[in-house]
C-alpha positions in Angstrom: 5.6 40.8 -95.2 6.5 41.0 -91.5 6.0 38.2 -89.0 6.7 38.1 -85.3 6.0 35.6 -82.5 3.6 36.9 -79.7 3.4 33.8 -77.6 4.6 30.2 -78.2 2.7 29.1 -81.3 1.0 32.5 -81.8 2.2 35.0 -84.4 1.4 38.4 -85.9 1.6 38.3 -89.7 1.5 41.9 -91.0 -0.3 42.9 -87.8 -2.9 40.1 -88.1 -3.1 37.2 -85.6 -2.2 33.8 -86.9 -1.1 30.2 -86.0 1.1 27.9 -88.0 -1.2 25.5 -89.9 -0.5 21.9 -88.8 -2.7 20.7 -91.7 -1.2 22.7 -94.6 -3.5 23.5 -97.5 -6.7 23.0 -95.5 -9.0 25.5 -93.9 -11.4 24.9 -91.0 -13.8 27.8 -91.1 -12.9 29.7 -94.3 -9.9 31.5 -92.7 -7.1 33.0 -94.9 -4.0 30.9 -95.4 -0.7 32.8 -95.7 2.6 31.2 -96.9 5.6 32.8 -95.2 9.2 31.7 -95.0 8.5 28.1 -96.0 5.6 27.6 -93.7 1.8 28.2 -93.9 -0.1 30.3 -91.4 -3.8 30.5 -90.7 -5.1 34.0 -89.9 -7.1 33.9 -86.6 -10.3 35.8 -86.7 -11.1 37.5 -83.4 -14.8 37.8 -84.3 -14.9 34.0 -84.6 -12.7 33.1 -81.6 -12.8 34.4 -78.1 -9.2 33.3 -77.4 -8.1 35.4 -80.4 -10.2 38.3 -79.2 -8.6 38.0 -75.7 -5.1 38.0 -77.1 -5.7 41.1 -79.2 -7.3 42.8 -76.2 -4.1 42.3 -74.2 -4.2 38.8 -72.7 -0.9 38.4 -70.7 -1.3 34.9 -69.1 -0.9 32.7 -72.1 -0.2 29.2 -70.9 -0.6 27.0 -74.0 2.5 25.5 -75.4 3.4 22.9 -78.1 3.2 20.1 -75.6 0.1 21.1 -73.7 -2.6 18.6 -72.9 -5.9 20.5 -73.2 -9.5 19.6 -72.2 -11.6 21.8 -74.4 -15.3 22.1 -73.2 -17.7 23.4 -75.9 -15.6 22.8 -79.0 -18.5 23.4 -81.3 -17.4 22.9 -85.0 -13.7 23.3 -84.3 -12.9 27.0 -84.9 -10.9 27.9 -81.9 -10.0 24.4 -80.9 -8.2 24.0 -84.3 -6.0 27.0 -83.5 -5.4 25.4 -80.1 -4.4 22.3 -82.0 -1.9 24.3 -84.1 -0.3 25.7 -80.9 -0.3 22.4 -79.0 1.2 20.7 -82.1 2.9 18.0 -80.0 0.2 17.8 -77.3 -3.4 16.7 -77.2 -6.7 18.5 -77.4 -9.7 16.6 -76.1 -12.8 18.3 -77.6 -16.0 17.9 -75.7 -19.2 18.9 -77.6 -22.8 18.2 -76.8 -24.5 19.0 -80.1 -24.6 16.1 -82.6 -24.8 18.6 -85.4 -21.7 20.4 -84.4 -20.0 17.1 -83.7 -20.4 16.0 -87.4 -18.3 19.0 -88.5 -15.9 18.7 -85.5 -15.1 15.0 -86.4 -14.1 16.1 -89.9 -11.6 18.6 -88.4 -10.3 16.0 -85.9 -9.8 13.4 -88.6 -7.2 15.6 -90.3 -5.4 16.6 -87.0 -3.6 13.9 -85.1 -3.7 15.8 -81.8 -7.5 16.5 -81.7 -9.9 14.0 -80.2 -13.7 14.5 -80.5 -15.9 13.5 -77.5 -19.7 13.7 -77.8 -20.8 14.3 -74.2 -22.4 16.7 -71.8 -19.7 18.6 -69.9 -21.8 18.1 -66.8 -21.2 14.3 -67.1 -17.5 14.1 -66.6 -17.6 10.3 -65.9 -18.2 9.7 -69.6 -14.8 11.0 -70.6 -12.6 11.5 -67.5 -10.8 8.2 -68.0 -10.1 9.0 -71.6 -8.7 12.4 -70.8 -6.8 11.6 -67.6 -4.9 14.6 -66.1 -4.6 17.8 -68.3 -2.5 20.9 -68.2 -5.2 23.3 -69.3 -9.0 23.5 -69.4 -10.6 25.7 -72.0 -14.3 26.2 -71.3 -16.7 28.0 -73.7 -20.2 26.5 -73.0 -23.6 28.1 -73.3 -25.2 26.9 -70.0 -26.7 28.4 -66.9 -24.4 26.4 -64.6 -21.1 27.4 -66.2 -19.2 27.7 -62.9 -20.5 24.3 -61.7 -19.3 22.7 -65.0 -15.8 24.1 -64.5 -15.7 22.9 -60.9 -16.7 19.4 -61.9 -14.1 19.2 -64.7 -11.4 20.6 -62.4 -10.8 17.1 -61.1 -9.0 16.5 -64.4 -6.8 19.5 -64.1 -3.4 19.1 -62.5 -2.6 21.2 -59.4 -1.3 24.6 -60.5 -2.9 24.0 -63.9 -4.8 26.8 -65.7 -8.3 27.2 -66.9 -9.5 29.6 -69.6 -13.1 30.3 -68.5 -15.3 32.2 -70.9 -18.3 33.4 -68.9 -21.5 34.1 -71.0 -23.7 36.3 -68.9 -26.7 35.9 -71.1 -26.7 32.2 -70.7 -26.7 32.5 -66.9 -29.1 35.4 -66.2 -30.3 38.0 -68.8 -32.0 40.0 -66.0 -28.7 40.8 -64.2 -26.0 43.3 -64.9 -23.3 41.3 -66.8 -20.5 42.5 -64.5 -22.5 41.1 -61.5 -22.9 37.8 -63.3 -19.2 37.6 -64.0 -18.3 38.4 -60.4 -20.8 35.7 -59.1 -19.4 33.1 -61.5 -15.9 33.8 -60.4 -16.9 33.6 -56.8 -18.5 30.2 -57.4 -15.2 28.8 -58.7 -13.0 30.5 -56.1 -12.7 27.5 -53.7 -10.9 25.7 -56.4 -9.4 28.5 -58.6 -7.7 31.8 -58.1 -8.3 34.5 -60.7 -5.1 35.4 -62.5 -6.5 37.7 -65.2 -9.8 39.1 -66.6 -10.1 40.3 -70.2 -13.0 42.0 -71.8 -13.8 41.0 -75.3 -15.5 44.0 -76.8 -15.7 44.9 -79.7 -15.4 41.3 -80.8 -17.8 39.8 -78.4 -20.3 41.5 -76.1 -21.6 40.3 -72.7 -18.7 37.8 -72.3 -15.8 37.8 -69.9 -12.6 35.9 -70.6 -11.0 34.8 -67.3 -7.7 33.1 -66.7 -7.7 30.9 -63.5 -5.1 28.9 -61.7 -6.0 25.8 -59.8 -5.2 26.1 -56.1 
């Protein structure tokens, strides 16, 4: 077996993406657990995680670290956010989720992970959680809403100057009648007063009609 580090907290185990499991012996979404050199790794499925897909597709601007404080918007049941939790093992991951059904599963994940904090809230209503979160290093946004750019702009008040946002743009949630590339461009233009675009990564074949953008707060 061969293992190498790709980014801080992100590994390739025999050519497959993985993070070191901070909750050894336990799975979050049925992922494969791999013991190696006295540690346990969770294989990271790019068909289940847009961040994993972006890394495999050549993402260069990876800003997560073991001490990162992350505001995760649209945490769903904890698939990607749990891998973020592995990476930010000494940091904090504030997981905002609107669906009560998803939240039930997310809470179970957070109960086992000391650095994950579930927040049942609409990402449009930042006043419900801004005090709890404070200032963060990174925003990760993966929400299915028409006003995705506006949501990111609202939450940017919690991002430190020079901080980074991982902005997953879902064209079909914004306007199914427009060319996806035009939707991506318009969304990035809408956040441009606050953010500069550092990188854009397409997610095919893992995810269609999505753009993964890395932004830096001005």
